[in-house]
N, C-alpha and C positions, 0 to 999 in steps of 0.2 A: 509360535504357531499363529496363523491367521485364520479368521472365520470367513468363509465364502459360500454363499448359497445354503447356509445352514449346516454345512459340514466342515470339520476341521481339515486343513491342508497343511502338512508339515513343510515349513520353508527350508529347513536344513541350512546348507551354506549358500544356496542359490539366491541371488537378489530378486526382488519382486518382479522386476521388468523381464526376467528371463523365464518366469513361469508361464508356460504356453499350453497348459492342460486343456484339451478339447472339451467343449461343453458336454458332449455326449458321455464322457468318462466321469463326469462329476456326480452322476446318479442323482439328479435334482429331485428334491422332495416336492418343491412347489414350482409348478409350471403354469403361469397365468393363462397361457394360450390353450390349455386343455378345455376350458369352459367357453372358448371362442371357436372351436374347431368346426362347428356346423350350425346350421340355422336352428335346429331343434334345441340344442343346448344353449345357444344364445338366448332363445326365448325363455328357456327354463330358469335362467339366472338373472333375467332382466330386472333391474331395480325399479324403473319407472316406465309406465305404459300409458299411452294416450288412447282413450276410447271415445266413442261418439258421445258419451255422457259428459265429456269434458268441454263440449263445444257450445258456444253461443254464436249465432249467425246474424250479423248486422245487415239490414236491408234498407235501401233508400226508396222512399215513395214519392210519387209526383202526380200531378193532375192528369186526367185523360182516361181513355178506355183502351184496353188491349195494347198498351204501349210498353216497350222496353227500350231504353236509350242508353247506349254505352257511355261510360265515363272514361275519357281519354287518359287521364292520369292514373287510372286503376284498371289495367287490362283484365278483362274477364268479369268486371263488376258493372252492374247496370242500375239505372233508376227505373222504378217499376210503377205503373199505374196500380191502383188499389186492387183491381181484379187479378193482375199478375202477381202482386204480393201474396194474394191468397194461394195462387198456384205454387209459389216458392215455399209457402208455409206447408203446403201438402207435400212438397219434396222433402222438406225438413222432417216431417212426420215419418215418411217412408225410410229416411236415412237414420231414424231414431235420434236426431238432434233434439235435445229437450227444450230449447228456448231460442227464440229469435228476438232481435232488437230492432226497433223501428226509428228511422230518422227521416225527416221531411225535406224535400226540395220545395221551398215555398216560392210561389211566383213573386217576382220583384214588386208587382203592383200591390201585393198584400203586406209588404214589409213597411214598418214605420218605426219611429224613434222608440216607441214604448213596447214594440213587439206584441201588439194587441191580438194578432192572429193566434198567438199561443193560447189565448183564453177562449177561442172559438170552439164550441163543442162539436162542430162539424168540420174541423180542420182535417188535414190529411192524416195525421196520426190517429185521431179518434175514429175517423172513417175506416182506416185500415184495421185498427184493433177490433172494432165491431164486426167487420166483414170476416176477418180471420176466425174470431171466436164463434161466429155462427156456424162455420163449416168444421172447424177443428178446435173444439173447446178444451181439448186436453193438451194442447201445446202451450208452453210458457211464452209470455210476451213481456219483454222489457221495454220500457219507454224512457228515453232521455228527457230530463227536466233541465232546461236552460233556455235562454231567450235568443241565442245567436242565430238559429235558423229563421227567426221572425223579425229581427231588428234591421233597420236600414243601415246601421253603423257596424253590424257584425259582431257586437259584443254580447257576452252572456248575461248581462244585466242592464239596468237602466243607466243611461249616460247623461250626466248633467255637467256642463262646463268642463268637459274633459275628464270627469271623475265618475267611476262606477259606484253607484249608491248601493250600499250593502243591505240595510234593513228594508228599504223600499222594494228592492229586488226580491228579497226573501218573501215578502208578502205576496208578490205576484207568482213566485215559484210554487208556493203552497197551494194557490188556486189552480195553477196548471196541473200539479200533481193530482189534486182531487178530481179534476175533470177527466184526466187520463184513467184514473182508477175506476171512476164511475162508468167509463166506456168499456172496461173489462181488462185493463192492464193488470198483470200479476206482480211485476217488479217495477217499482219507481226508482230510477237511477239519476239522481241529481249530479250533473257534471259541471255546474257553474262555478264551484269553489267559493261561494259566498259563506261567510261565517254564520253559523247558527241555522243553516237551512234545513239540516236533517231533523233537528228538533221541531222546527216549525211544521215541516211536512208530516212528521209522525203525529204530532198533536192534531193537525187538521184531519188526517185520515182516521184517527181514532175517534175524533169528535163526530165523524160521519158514519161511525160503526163499521169502518173498513179495516178492522183490526188485523185481518189476514193478509193484507197487501204488504209485500215485502219491500224493503229499501236496500238497494245496493249502492252504497255511496262511492262516488268517484272521490275517494278520500285522499289519495296522493296523486293529484293530476298536475303534471309539470308543464311549464311554459316551453313547449318543445317545438323544434323545427320539423318534426315528423308528421305534423297534422295537415300539411298542405293539400294533398289529394282529397282528404275528407272535406275540406272547405270548398274545394271545387264541386264535390258531390252535393253538398247542401246549398251551394250558391252564395257562400259568405266570403269567399276568397277576395272578390273584387270590391266588396262593400266594407271590409274591415278597416277601420281607421285606427292607426296606432297599433299597439300590441296588447297582450293580456298579462303582462308580467306583474301588474299590481294585484292580481288575485290568483293567478296560477302559480305553482311553486317554482322556485329557483332550482334548475337542474343540479346545482352544486350541493344541495342539502339532503341529508338523510335523517338526522335527528328530528328535523321539523316534520318529516313524514310521519314519524312515530307519534308526535303530538296531534297531528291531524287525525290519524286513525283513532287514537284514544278518545278524542273529542266526539268524533262521529259515532263511535260505539256507545258512548255515554248518552248521546242524544237519541239513540234508538235504531241505529243501522243494524240490519241483520247480516249483511255481507259487505265486504269492502273491496275496492278495486284500485289497482296501480295502473297508471297510464302515463306514457307509453309502456311497452312491454319489454322487448329484448334489451334496450339500453338501461333498463332499471330492474334487472333481475336481482340485484343486491337488495333492493327495497322489498321486493316480493319475499325474499328469504327472511329478512328482518321482521317483516310484518307477521309472517306465519309463525316464526319462532317466538316472537314476543307476545302475540295475542291468541294464537291458536283458533282463530275464527275463520269461517269460509272466506277465502281470499282469491280474488280473480285478477287477471291481467288483461289489458286490451292490446292486442297486436295491431297497432294503428295503421292507418292508410299508408303512411310513408314506409313503414316496415314491409307491408304487403307489396307496395309498388316496387321497392328495390329488388325483392326476390323475383317478382313477376317479370320485371324488365331485364334483369340479368339472365333469367331463364330464356326469355324470348330471343335474346342475342346469342344464345348458346354458350354463355360464359359459365353457367353452373347447371347442374341437374336440378331443375325446379321442383320436382316431386320429392326428391330426397332432402333438399334444402327446406321445403315446407314442413316435412315431418320432423326433421332435426330441430327446427325452431320450436315446434310444438312440444317436443320432448323436453327442451330446455326449460319451458315454463313449468312443466310437471316436476322436473328435477329441482327447480328453485323453490318449490313448495306450493305452487298455484293449484287450486282445486278445479279451476276451469279457465277457459280463454275465450274472449271475444275475438273472432278472427274472420276475415273475409275468405279465408281458405276453408271455412267450415264444410261446405258441401263436397268439395274435392277431397278433403281429408277424410270425411266420413265415408265416401265411396271407396277410398283406398283401404281404410280400416275394415270395412265390411267385406271387401273382396279377399282380404287376407285371413279372415276368421271363418 
């Protein structure tokens, strides 16, 4: 006797290959398709759902007034003057996106070897933070902490003799974080991957009685090929000398990511991030399972550009691919996603609810 679909079927003398019992006559107990038969039941049994609460919207700011400049390598994404960034913050509020992330396009004339514009309290990021908080104090603002938008060499830290200096860079990053927090930033997000920077930033913030400012550590940030369009957006693509593999993680490593996460949490990180996103969903899953802390992923510029370009050429359904990619992050265990799709995804989510 053989067991098939949970019911006994007597084989008698007929060989297995001659059994041609129609499926309809088997009186199946379990039919997986029952729960897929219509939209309402698919919604009812859905395991992972993307909401607007899961989204962080990255914005690029630039000098000028009433300006919006398209970024060729990121279709649909623009650099914004500060006043226009305020308008996009308003749009985020209306779409119930809880947080925006700010990145500057620094004029080349303001870049130097030491990234001194990073410590200017009137730089683009600080101006944007203050302007947005004046009009929309209840929206969360995340600020990147790293020197690459400000250095003439395009690296995240201080460069001497071809070597990125760790401890000297950390001292600058702590000052940068304090300045951003004093401007009104809610979440400090160090993306530089210097050792010890989370602890130094936490100590500096607490020393200034800014205990409530959160830290989202780019704890597992890989030396990835998917950052190209972002570097176009912040203006570091043409200035970068060499690569960042001496401080960003090797894409082949997973256990190393767990050590990075553990160290950043011990130093005071409130949340952690994996970057890039889709190629590193296994890391997201391991981080969430191992530490159970708020875990975020960055759907980076290259990931966005691939979907947007394929959709523009009619090769894929861009809207479905967008939502499928966001569900993948939730399925892997991410609590939220930094994504350039945020406003479009939020509009779709709200239209369906």
